[in-house]
N, CA, C and O atoms as a GROMACS GRO file, in nm:
protein
  340
    1MET      N    1 -12.722  -7.497   6.057
    1MET     CA    2 -12.652  -7.414   6.150
    1MET      C    3 -12.651  -7.276   6.110
    1MET      O    4 -12.609  -7.274   5.995
    2SER      N    5 -12.680  -7.147   6.154
    2SER     CA    6 -12.620  -7.005   6.146
    2SER      C    7 -12.514  -6.992   6.170
    2SER      O    8 -12.451  -7.066   6.246
    3PHE      N    9 -12.462  -6.881   6.104
    3PHE     CA   10 -12.326  -6.834   6.142
    3PHE      C   11 -12.333  -6.762   6.273
    3PHE      O   12 -12.228  -6.757   6.336
    4ALA      N   13 -12.457  -6.697   6.334
    4ALA     CA   14 -12.457  -6.657   6.425
    4ALA      C   15 -12.428  -6.753   6.543
    4ALA      O   16 -12.336  -6.740   6.624
    5SER      N   17 -12.516  -6.847   6.541
    5SER     CA   18 -12.496  -6.953   6.665
    5SER      C   19 -12.357  -7.017   6.673
    5SER      O   20 -12.308  -7.063   6.776
    6SER      N   21 -12.296  -7.015   6.543
    6SER     CA   22 -12.147  -7.085   6.553
    6SER      C   23 -12.076  -7.019   6.615
    6SER      O   24 -11.977  -7.084   6.648
    7GLY      N   25 -12.074  -6.873   6.666
    7GLY     CA   26 -11.958  -6.747   6.689
    7GLY      C   27 -11.853  -6.734   6.563
    7GLY      O   28 -11.750  -6.668   6.578
    8MET      N   29 -11.890  -6.810   6.417
    8MET     CA   30 -11.796  -6.770   6.339
    8MET      C   31 -11.883  -6.708   6.199
    8MET      O   32 -11.999  -6.737   6.172
    9GLY      N   33 -11.816  -6.640   6.140
    9GLY     CA   34 -11.871  -6.546   6.048
    9GLY      C   35 -11.858  -6.631   5.894
    9GLY      O   36 -11.823  -6.749   5.894
   10PRO      N   37 -11.884  -6.568   5.785
   10PRO     CA   38 -11.857  -6.626   5.676
   10PRO      C   39 -11.704  -6.658   5.640
   10PRO      O   40 -11.617  -6.574   5.662
   11LYS      N   41 -11.682  -6.751   5.599
   11LYS     CA   42 -11.524  -6.786   5.545
   11LYS      C   43 -11.462  -6.826   5.687
   11LYS      O   44 -11.339  -6.823   5.691
   12GLY      N   45 -11.514  -6.856   5.778
   12GLY     CA   46 -11.458  -6.943   5.900
   12GLY      C   47 -11.412  -6.811   5.999
   12GLY      O   48 -11.347  -6.831   6.101
   13LYS      N   49 -11.449  -6.690   5.963
   13LYS     CA   50 -11.381  -6.587   6.066
   13LYS      C   51 -11.445  -6.548   6.175
   13LYS      O   52 -11.567  -6.547   6.164
   14PRO      N   53 -11.400  -6.516   6.279
   14PRO     CA   54 -11.479  -6.472   6.392
   14PRO      C   55 -11.561  -6.377   6.379
   14PRO      O   56 -11.533  -6.286   6.302
   15LEU      N   57 -11.683  -6.376   6.453
   15LEU     CA   58 -11.776  -6.258   6.439
   15LEU      C   59 -11.734  -6.123   6.498
   15LEU      O   60 -11.766  -6.012   6.455
   16HIS      N   61 -11.628  -6.163   6.643
   16HIS     CA   62 -11.586  -6.042   6.707
   16HIS      C   63 -11.446  -6.053   6.710
   16HIS      O   64 -11.376  -6.154   6.711
   17LYS      N   65 -11.413  -5.930   6.711
   17LYS     CA   66 -11.252  -5.890   6.667
   17LYS      C   67 -11.205  -5.890   6.822
   17LYS      O   68 -11.264  -5.822   6.906
   18PRO      N   69 -11.078  -5.982   6.857
   18PRO     CA   70 -11.037  -5.954   7.002
   18PRO      C   71 -11.002  -5.829   7.061
   18PRO      O   72 -10.964  -5.736   6.989
   19GLU      N   73 -11.009  -5.819   7.175
   19GLU     CA   74 -10.962  -5.686   7.220
   19GLU      C   75 -10.829  -5.659   7.205
   19GLU      O   76 -10.761  -5.758   7.233
   20ILE      N   77 -10.756  -5.548   7.166
   20ILE     CA   78 -10.617  -5.525   7.156
   20ILE      C   79 -10.592  -5.420   7.266
   20ILE      O   80 -10.649  -5.312   7.287
   21GLY      N   81 -10.472  -5.495   7.341
   21GLY     CA   82 -10.419  -5.392   7.427
   21GLY      C   83 -10.476  -5.466   7.572
   21GLY      O   84 -10.449  -5.424   7.685
   22ARG      N   85 -10.541  -5.558   7.549
   22ARG     CA   86 -10.622  -5.613   7.696
   22ARG      C   87 -10.565  -5.734   7.736
   22ARG      O   88 -10.630  -5.820   7.796
   23GLU      N   89 -10.417  -5.748   7.699
   23GLU     CA   90 -10.349  -5.886   7.743
   23GLU      C   91 -10.339  -5.853   7.891
   23GLU      O   92 -10.361  -5.740   7.936
   24LYS      N   93 -10.296  -5.981   7.982
   24LYS     CA   94 -10.262  -5.962   8.068
   24LYS      C   95 -10.135  -5.922   8.118
   24LYS      O   96 -10.048  -6.000   8.078
   25PRO      N   97 -10.078  -5.800   8.214
   25PRO     CA   98  -9.942  -5.787   8.232
   25PRO      C   99  -9.860  -5.896   8.266
   25PRO      O  100  -9.923  -5.989   8.316
   26ASP      N  101  -9.729  -5.915   8.254
   26ASP     CA  102  -9.647  -6.012   8.272
   26ASP      C  103  -9.646  -5.987   8.424
   26ASP      O  104  -9.627  -5.873   8.467
   27GLU      N  105  -9.670  -6.119   8.527
   27GLU     CA  106  -9.682  -6.112   8.638
   27GLU      C  107  -9.509  -6.088   8.692
   27GLU      O  108  -9.491  -6.096   8.814
   28ARG      N  109  -9.416  -6.065   8.625
   28ARG     CA  110  -9.294  -6.041   8.683
   28ARG      C  111  -9.265  -5.917   8.682
   28ARG      O  112  -9.168  -5.883   8.750
   29ILE      N  113  -9.336  -5.820   8.610
   29ILE     CA  114  -9.323  -5.698   8.599
   29ILE      C  115  -9.385  -5.618   8.700
   29ILE      O  116  -9.508  -5.624   8.707
   30ARG      N  117  -9.313  -5.534   8.794
   30ARG     CA  118  -9.387  -5.477   8.934
   30ARG      C  119  -9.399  -5.310   8.933
   30ARG      O  120  -9.303  -5.276   8.864
   31LYS      N  121  -9.445  -5.232   8.961
   31LYS     CA  122  -9.432  -5.072   8.940
   31LYS      C  123  -9.347  -5.065   9.055
   31LYS      O  124  -9.347  -5.149   9.145
   32ALA      N  125  -9.264  -4.948   9.047
   32ALA     CA  126  -9.192  -4.912   9.179
   32ALA      C  127  -9.292  -4.841   9.262
   32ALA      O  128  -9.396  -4.785   9.228
   33PRO      N  129  -9.233  -4.858   9.393
   33PRO     CA  130  -9.322  -4.807   9.513
   33PRO      C  131  -9.290  -4.618   9.454
   33PRO      O  132  -9.196  -4.577   9.387
   34ALA      N  133  -9.400  -4.546   9.508
   34ALA     CA  134  -9.393  -4.409   9.484
   34ALA      C  135  -9.277  -4.375   9.575
   34ALA      O  136  -9.239  -4.446   9.668
   35ALA      N  137  -9.232  -4.275   9.545
   35ALA     CA  138  -9.107  -4.204   9.608
   35ALA      C  139  -9.169  -4.134   9.738
   35ALA      O  140  -9.276  -4.073   9.740
   36ALA      N  141  -9.096  -4.151   9.830
   36ALA     CA  142  -9.151  -4.070   9.938
   36ALA      C  143  -9.147  -3.937   9.963
   36ALA      O  144  -9.028  -3.903   9.971
   37PRO      N  145  -9.240  -3.823   9.984
   37PRO     CA  146  -9.233  -3.701   9.955
   37PRO      C  147  -9.103  -3.641  10.024
   37PRO      O  148  -9.071  -3.669  10.139
   38ALA      N  149  -9.041  -3.564   9.951
   38ALA     CA  150  -8.919  -3.501  10.053
   38ALA      C  151  -8.949  -3.439  10.148
   38ALA      O  152  -9.049  -3.367  10.148
   39GLU      N  153  -8.864  -3.452  10.256
   39GLU     CA  154  -8.860  -3.349  10.355
   39GLU      C  155  -8.880  -3.212  10.356
   39GLU      O  156  -8.839  -3.161  10.251
   40GLU      N  157  -8.926  -3.137  10.432
   40GLU     CA  158  -8.961  -2.962  10.403
   40GLU      C  159  -8.923  -2.911  10.537
   40GLU      O  160  -8.961  -2.970  10.637
   41TYR      N  161  -8.856  -2.815  10.544
   41TYR     CA  162  -8.796  -2.737  10.674
   41TYR      C  163  -8.835  -2.586  10.685
   41TYR      O  164  -8.814  -2.515  10.586
   42TYR      N  165  -8.884  -2.539  10.783
   42TYR     CA  166  -8.915  -2.395  10.803
   42TYR      C  167  -8.848  -2.340  10.913
   42TYR      O  168  -8.824  -2.417  11.006
   43THR      N  169  -8.806  -2.200  10.921
   43THR     CA  170  -8.738  -2.129  11.003
   43THR      C  171  -8.822  -2.051  11.070
   43THR      O  172  -8.900  -1.990  10.997
   44VAL      N  173  -8.834  -2.029  11.200
   44VAL     CA  174  -8.912  -1.964  11.289
   44VAL      C  175  -8.885  -1.814  11.266
   44VAL      O  176  -8.766  -1.781  11.274
   45VAL      N  177  -8.970  -1.727  11.241
   45VAL     CA  178  -8.960  -1.597  11.264
   45VAL      C  179  -9.062  -1.517  11.388
   45VAL      O  180  -9.146  -1.578  11.454
   46ALA      N  181  -9.040  -1.410  11.399
   46ALA     CA  182  -9.095  -1.342  11.523
   46ALA      C  183  -9.258  -1.340  11.497
   46ALA      O  184  -9.317  -1.288  11.403
   47GLY      N  185  -9.305  -1.403  11.595
   47GLY     CA  186  -9.471  -1.390  11.608
   47GLY      C  187  -9.536  -1.541  11.570
   47GLY      O  188  -9.656  -1.563  11.587
   48ASP      N  189  -9.445  -1.641  11.519
   48ASP     CA  190  -9.451  -1.777  11.490
   48ASP      C  191  -9.500  -1.838  11.611
   48ASP      O  192  -9.452  -1.813  11.721
   49THR      N  193  -9.614  -1.930  11.588
   49THR     CA  194  -9.654  -2.052  11.706
   49THR      C  195  -9.654  -2.191  11.631
   49THR      O  196  -9.663  -2.204  11.509
   50LEU      N  197  -9.644  -2.286  11.716
   50LEU     CA  198  -9.624  -2.425  11.659
   50LEU      C  199  -9.764  -2.454  11.603
   50LEU      O  200  -9.777  -2.523  11.502
   51SER      N  201  -9.873  -2.400  11.668
   51SER     CA  202  -9.985  -2.428  11.583
   51SER      C  203 -10.020  -2.336  11.455
   51SER      O  204 -10.103  -2.374  11.372
   52ALA      N  205  -9.971  -2.243  11.446
   52ALA     CA  206  -9.988  -2.138  11.315
   52ALA      C  207  -9.891  -2.248  11.196
   52ALA      O  208  -9.930  -2.284  11.085
   53ILE      N  209  -9.778  -2.277  11.252
   53ILE     CA  210  -9.682  -2.353  11.154
   53ILE      C  211  -9.746  -2.454  11.118
   53ILE      O  212  -9.761  -2.470  10.997
   54ALA      N  213  -9.804  -2.552  11.212
   54ALA     CA  214  -9.894  -2.668  11.191
   54ALA      C  215  -9.985  -2.642  11.085
   54ALA      O  216  -9.986  -2.699  10.976
   55LYS      N  217 -10.058  -2.556  11.120
   55LYS     CA  218 -10.189  -2.537  11.036
   55LYS      C  219 -10.133  -2.503  10.874
   55LYS      O  220 -10.183  -2.547  10.771
   56LYS      N  221 -10.014  -2.410  10.884
   56LYS     CA  222  -9.988  -2.369  10.737
   56LYS      C  223  -9.942  -2.494  10.657
   56LYS      O  224  -9.965  -2.500  10.536
   57TYR      N  225  -9.884  -2.584  10.717
   57TYR     CA  226  -9.802  -2.696  10.654
   57TYR      C  227  -9.893  -2.802  10.650
   57TYR      O  228  -9.850  -2.910  10.610
   58GLY      N  229 -10.011  -2.794  10.683
   58GLY     CA  230 -10.125  -2.930  10.687
   58GLY      C  231 -10.090  -3.060  10.796
   58GLY      O  232 -10.106  -3.180  10.773
   59THR      N  233 -10.039  -2.998  10.916
   59THR     CA  234  -9.988  -3.110  10.990
   59THR      C  235 -10.030  -3.079  11.139
   59THR      O  236 -10.111  -2.987  11.152
   60THR      N  237  -9.992  -3.136  11.238
   60THR     CA  238 -10.024  -3.113  11.375
   60THR      C  239  -9.921  -3.054  11.446
   60THR      O  240  -9.810  -3.045  11.396
   61VAL      N  241  -9.946  -3.009  11.563
   61VAL     CA  242  -9.820  -2.968  11.681
   61VAL      C  243  -9.784  -3.080  11.738
   61VAL      O  244  -9.668  -3.074  11.780
   62ASN      N  245  -9.848  -3.199  11.760
   62ASN     CA  246  -9.792  -3.321  11.789
   62ASN      C  247  -9.694  -3.382  11.703
   62ASN      O  248  -9.587  -3.433  11.738
   63GLN      N  249  -9.747  -3.372  11.568
   63GLN     CA  250  -9.645  -3.438  11.452
   63GLN      C  251  -9.493  -3.363  11.457
   63GLN      O  252  -9.387  -3.424  11.439
   64LEU      N  253  -9.505  -3.233  11.482
   64LEU     CA  254  -9.394  -3.130  11.450
   64LEU      C  255  -9.302  -3.160  11.576
   64LEU      O  256  -9.180  -3.145  11.570
   65VAL      N  257  -9.367  -3.201  11.685
   65VAL     CA  258  -9.311  -3.200  11.830
   65VAL      C  259  -9.254  -3.340  11.823
   65VAL      O  260  -9.167  -3.373  11.904
   66GLU      N  261  -9.304  -3.434  11.722
   66GLU     CA  262  -9.213  -3.574  11.721
   66GLU      C  263  -9.098  -3.576  11.626
   66GLU      O  264  -8.993  -3.631  11.657
   67TRP      N  265  -9.119  -3.510  11.497
   67TRP     CA  266  -9.022  -3.507  11.414
   67TRP      C  267  -8.896  -3.426  11.458
   67TRP      O  268  -8.781  -3.436  11.414
   68ASN      N  269  -8.945  -3.344  11.554
   68ASN     CA  270  -8.826  -3.240  11.584
   68ASN      C  271  -8.749  -3.247  11.724
   68ASN      O  272  -8.656  -3.176  11.762
   69GLY      N  273  -8.796  -3.323  11.771
   69GLY     CA  274  -8.782  -3.350  11.928
   69GLY      C  275  -8.781  -3.267  12.031
   69GLY      O  276  -8.707  -3.275  12.129
   70ILE      N  277  -8.894  -3.154  12.002
   70ILE     CA  278  -8.928  -3.059  12.072
   70ILE      C  279  -8.944  -3.083  12.209
   70ILE      O  280  -9.020  -3.176  12.238
   71ALA      N  281  -8.887  -3.019  12.303
   71ALA     CA  282  -8.911  -3.046  12.470
   71ALA      C  283  -9.022  -2.996  12.522
   71ALA      O  284  -9.099  -3.060  12.592
   72ASN      N  285  -9.034  -2.874  12.488
   72ASN     CA  286  -9.140  -2.764  12.526
   72ASN      C  287  -9.184  -2.701  12.399
   72ASN      O  288  -9.113  -2.619  12.340
   73PRO      N  289  -9.312  -2.743  12.351
   73PRO     CA  290  -9.384  -2.697  12.278
   73PRO      C  291  -9.446  -2.555  12.267
   73PRO      O  292  -9.509  -2.514  12.169
   74ASN      N  293  -9.419  -2.486  12.382
   74ASN     CA  294  -9.466  -2.349  12.419
   74ASN      C  295  -9.337  -2.228  12.402
   74ASN      O  296  -9.346  -2.106  12.408
   75MET      N  297  -9.228  -2.307  12.381
   75MET     CA  298  -9.116  -2.210  12.397
   75MET      C  299  -9.024  -2.261  12.249
   75MET      O  300  -8.948  -2.357  12.240
   76ILE      N  301  -9.058  -2.171  12.154
   76ILE     CA  302  -8.958  -2.182  12.020
   76ILE      C  303  -8.893  -2.047  12.019
   76ILE      O  304  -8.911  -1.947  12.089
   77SER      N  305  -8.814  -2.073  11.922
   77SER     CA  306  -8.731  -1.922  11.915
   77SER      C  307  -8.710  -1.884  11.800
   77SER      O  308  -8.708  -1.974  11.716
   78VAL      N  309  -8.692  -1.770  11.762
   78VAL     CA  310  -8.689  -1.703  11.641
   78VAL      C  311  -8.540  -1.786  11.556
   78VAL      O  312  -8.439  -1.809  11.624
   79GLY      N  313  -8.545  -1.819  11.426
   79GLY     CA  314  -8.439  -1.890  11.397
   79GLY      C  315  -8.432  -2.027  11.404
   79GLY      O  316  -8.353  -2.084  11.329
   80GLN      N  317  -8.497  -2.090  11.479
   80GLN     CA  318  -8.514  -2.246  11.486
   80GLN      C  319  -8.579  -2.284  11.347
   80GLN      O  320  -8.660  -2.220  11.280
   81LYS      N  321  -8.512  -2.422  11.320
   81LYS     CA  322  -8.554  -2.461  11.172
   81LYS      C  323  -8.631  -2.587  11.244
   81LYS      O  324  -8.582  -2.651  11.337
   82PHE      N  325  -8.748  -2.611  11.191
   82PHE     CA  326  -8.811  -2.731  11.212
   82PHE      C  327  -8.880  -2.811  11.078
   82PHE      O  328  -8.940  -2.755  10.987
   83ARG      N  329  -8.860  -2.924  11.086
   83ARG     CA  330  -8.910  -3.026  10.994
   83ARG      C  331  -9.054  -2.996  10.987
   83ARG      O  332  -9.111  -2.991  11.096
   84VAL      N  333  -9.129  -2.975  10.872
   84VAL     CA  334  -9.253  -2.941  10.865
   84VAL      C  335  -9.324  -3.054  10.766
   84VAL      O  336  -9.446  -3.060  10.753
   85LYS      N  337  -9.248  -3.124  10.711
   85LYS     CA  338  -9.301  -3.227  10.623
   85LYS      C  339  -9.217  -3.352  10.599
   85LYS      O  340  -9.259  -3.440  10.525
   0.00000   0.00000   0.00000
């Protein structure tokens, strides 16, 4: 019998070293869920439109309307504060 076919090297030592750090993680340990992004708000200035605000913050007019309970998206006023994220 050769050493290679038995999987053992000279003096009974394994030919391959076991991988270190590859143990299965303990099933009881769980990662905490990622924190939800913090809400962000924007205050309307002269010349703003909901579509421009939505584009600036990477959202949609419909989402702004929903988050902020806007009754008429065509009428916003300087100084209004809207949730944008």
